[in-house]
Each structure stands twice: as structure tokens, then as C-alpha cells.
N, C-alpha and C positions, 0 to 999 in steps of 0.2 A: 611495392612496399607501402604499408599504410603509414600515414603521417599522424596516426593516433598517438596521443601523449600517454605515457604509462604513469598511472597514479599509484603510488605506494599506499596512500590513504585517500579515499574520496572524501572531500569536504564540501560544504555548501558553495565555496568558491570554485571548486573543480567543476561543479554542475553549470555554473554561469559561464565558465571558460568553454565547456563542451558545447553549449549553445552557440557561443561566439564563433567557434571553429567548425560548427555544423557536425559535431560528433554526436550521434544519437545516444540517449541515456537509457540504460536498461534497469528496470526496477521490478522486484518480485516480493511477495509476502513471505514471511517466516514467523513462526510463533514458539519455536522450541530450539534448544541447543544443537541437537544432532542435525536437524534439517538446515538450520542457519549456517552451520559449519560447511555443509555441502554447497549451499547456495553461494556463500562468500567465496569458497574455494574455486567455484566454477566461473568467477569473474563478474558477477552482477554488481552494478555500480551502487544501487540503493536498495536496502532491505526495508520494507515497510512492515512494521508490526501493526497490522491492521486490526480494526475492531471487527473485521470479518472473522476473527477468532471466535466471535460469538456464534457464528454459523458453523464453520468447519471444525472447530475444536470442541465447542460446547453443545452443538446441536440445536441452537435457538433458531427460530424462524427469521428473526431480524437481528440487526446489530445493536438494538436498543438495550437489551438486558445486561451486557457486559459492564463490569464495574471498573473503577480506577485501579483498585487493588489488583484485580485480575490482569489488567493491561500492564501494570508494573511487573507482575510475575512473569508474563510472557516476554516483555521487553528485556528484563534482566537476564533471562535464559538466552535470548538471542545475542545480547551484547557480549556475553562471556565467550561466544563462539567466533566472533568476527575479527578479522585482521585488516581487511581493506575497505569493505563497504561502509557507506554512510547509513546510519540506522535512524529511521524516522518513525515516531510512535504516534498513533492516533489518540487524540483526546476523546474519551468515550462520551456518548450522549448524556447530557445532564451535568457535565462537569465544567462547561464554559458558556453555555447560552445564557444570555440576559443578565449575567452577573460577572462583571469583569474582574472583580477581586477573587471570586471563586475560580475563575479561569486561570488567573495567575498562580494561585495556590496549587491548582491541579497540575499545571505545566511544571512548576518548581518540583513538585513531588516526583513527576516522571523523570526529570533530569537528574535529581539527586539520588533517587532510589533505584533507578534502572541503569543509569549511565548512558542512556540514549543520546543522540546528537541533535535531535530536532523534534518538533511536534507538528502534527497536521490537524487542522480544524476545517470543518465543513461550513460553507456559507459565505455570503458577501457582506453587503453594507450592514446587515442586521447584527453581525458579530464584530463590527469594526472596533469597538471599545476594547473587547477582549483581546483581539489581535494586537492592538496598540500597547496594552499593558504588558503582554507577554514579551513583545519585541523590546520594549523599554527596559525589561529586566535582562536583556542580552540573550534571550532564548530564540534560536532560529525557528521561523514558522513557514510551513508549506501550506498553501491554500488548497481548497477543493470546491469546484463549482460544477454545475450541470446537474446530473442525477446525484443527489446527496442522500445516501441510504438512511441516514439518521432521521430524515424528514419523510420517510416512506408513508406514514399515515396521513401526512398533509397531501402528498401527491396521489396516494391511493393505488399507485402502480409503479412498477420498475421500468416503464417504457421510456423511449427517447425523449430527452428534454430539449427545450429551446428551439422547437420547430416553428413556433409563432414569432413574428417580427418583434413584438414587445419584449418577450422573454429573452430573445437573442440580443437585443440592444442592452437590456439590463445585465446580461452575462458579460458582454464586452466592457461595460462600465465597471462592473464588479472586479473584473480581471485587472483593469487599469488601476483601480483603487487599491487592490492587494499589492500591486507592484509599488505604488506610491507609498503605502504604509511601510514597506520594507520586507515583504515576504520574499524568500529566496527562490521559490518555485511554486508551481500550481498544477494540481491534477484536474483534468477535465474528463468527466465521466458521461458516457453515452449521450453525445450530442452530434449533430450532423457534421461530417468531415469538413465541409466547406467553412462552416462557422468556426470550427476548431483551428483551421489554418489561419483564418482571419485574426483570431485571438493571439495565436503564437507569433504572427507577423507584427502585431501591434504592440507587443511588450518585449522588454529585453530579458526578462527572467524566463527560465526554462518552463515549458508546458509539457506535462507528461499525460498521455492519453490512455484511456481504457474505453474502447468502443468510440473513439473520437478520430478515427482515420490515421493515415500515415504521414500527414504533413505537419505533425507537432514535433517537439524536440526529443521525445522519448516515449516509452511504453511501459505500462505496468499490468500484470495479471496476478490473480490469486494462484499461488503455487499449486494448491490441491486440485484446482481446475486444470491448470496447464500440464501437469503430469498425469492427469486422468485418474486421480484417486477418487474424485467425485465423478459420477457418470450421468446423473439426472439433469444437470444444469447445462444447457446447450445454447447460449446466446450466440448471435452471429459473429461477435467480435472475438470469440474464444478459439484459439488454435490449440489443439491437444498435441503435445510433443511426445506423449507416451500413453499407453493404456495400463496404468499401474493397477487400476481396479481389477482388471482381468488377470494380470500377472500375479498379484497378491492372492486373489481368490484361488487360482490354480495351485500356487505354492502351498497355501494353507490346507487345501483339499488333500494334496499329496502327503503332507505331514500327518493329517488325521488318519489317512489310509495306512501310512507306514507304521503309526503307533498301534492302530487296531490290529494290523496283521503281524505285529511283533518284528517288523523289518527294521524299525528304529528303536533303540540303537543297535548297531551290529557289533561284531567282535572288536573292530578297530575303534569303535566310538565309546569304549568303556575302559576303566582302569583295572 
């Protein structure tokens, strides 16, 4: 028998409890009502309305182009579907960096207009003021360190971060700072597993990894990658649980053929 606590609603408090009792946290992305309903019903703890919508929903090359209005649209679609999961919404690029007043306005709009439960911001000490302001307004904040896709043009590549000693030390320092400020959790993206374990062990808030090994407190993947709707993207950290690209292609091919050959609709499929 599992000693797993049943949560009717997952809250930021539930996640801290899960870390304390060593229950792993499951997190997936969703950007629309129908998908979010399935993800929530399947028992995922946290749904991230990620700015990855910029890539998988809108076809942009990076996460930079997506706007605050678009994030609110996606988030409100997701919130209408869920009964159990905690919904975390990404603050998009340009809505919180270097201007803490703007950061607060952006976070308030997300909370008021989408009904989301928390916001996620990328970065460490350079966005400290923004995080402070948002937390002071009573809005829960999830941090994000390591590979921060909104800074892709600064890094120039999506390769593993914090392999060098100096960047690793800075990352640990930033993680401790985010905990001190009052963030309820932290995403670590694409960093060495050993370093991720070190971070997770040195702070009391949950650390959720993506490409950060198995010794953190939970995992997150982009839903479209995990169910194999996308098929070109093959990083080492991705496990595909389905090949939806193939299944959908076959189903649509079949439909086209059935329409062309007048097989669909048949006598039973009409009034």
C-alpha cells in the first residue's frame, strides 16, 4: 500500500508537503481546455501553461514572441478544465525583466484574468526585485534556473548549462536566494544531474527538473513532446510515452481515403 496522500486540490502547500514526505511531483504542460481536462483527469499534480505555447501552438522558433494577452488566453482555457491540479502560468519574455512595477502588473493580470494559481519567472538575482514585488502582492512564484529559454540569444544555444564551476556556484546561490525570497518551488532545466541533486538537497522548496536527472523532487515535460505529437525534437531527457504523430497521420490518411472512395459516410452514418 502506498502512503501517498490523496489531494483533492493540489496547492503550493501540497507541493512543499510532497517534498517533505519524498513523494515525487508530476508536472506537464497544457495550453487548451480539452487537453488540460485529460491531463488533470489523469492525475498530474501541476499543469504548467508554458510559454512553450509559442513553439508548439504558434509555430515560433523561440518562446520570445508570445504575448501576455496570448498567455492569458491559454491559461484561462486551461483553468476552466481543471478540478485537481495546480495551474502555474509562465510570465512571457519582456513582461517582468528589469522593471519590477511592470512585473507586478503582468502577474496581477494573469491571476485576475486567467484564474491561474501561480506564476513562473526565469532567472536568478537579476530579477530579484520583480519576484519580491509579485510575492509581496500575495502571488505565488515558481522560479526557473539553468537553461532559461527566454535568454536563448544570450546563450546562443540550447545546450546543457552550469557545467563550469562558476556557473554552478551561481546557480546554487540563486536557488537559495529564490527560497529566501519566498518562491514555493523551482524548475531546473538541462543541468548536470549531480548539480541538480545538490540544489534539491540544499533547499527545502521542491525542485522540479527537466533534463536535470532523477534526484530532484519532481519532473516536467512538454505534453506535445511526451505524447509524440512532435517528432523532430529528440533531446536525451525526453521519454516519449506515445507516438501520436504516427497515429494521427494514419487516422487522417484513412479519413481522406474513405472520403475520396465514398466509403465515409456509410448508410449507418447518415440521417
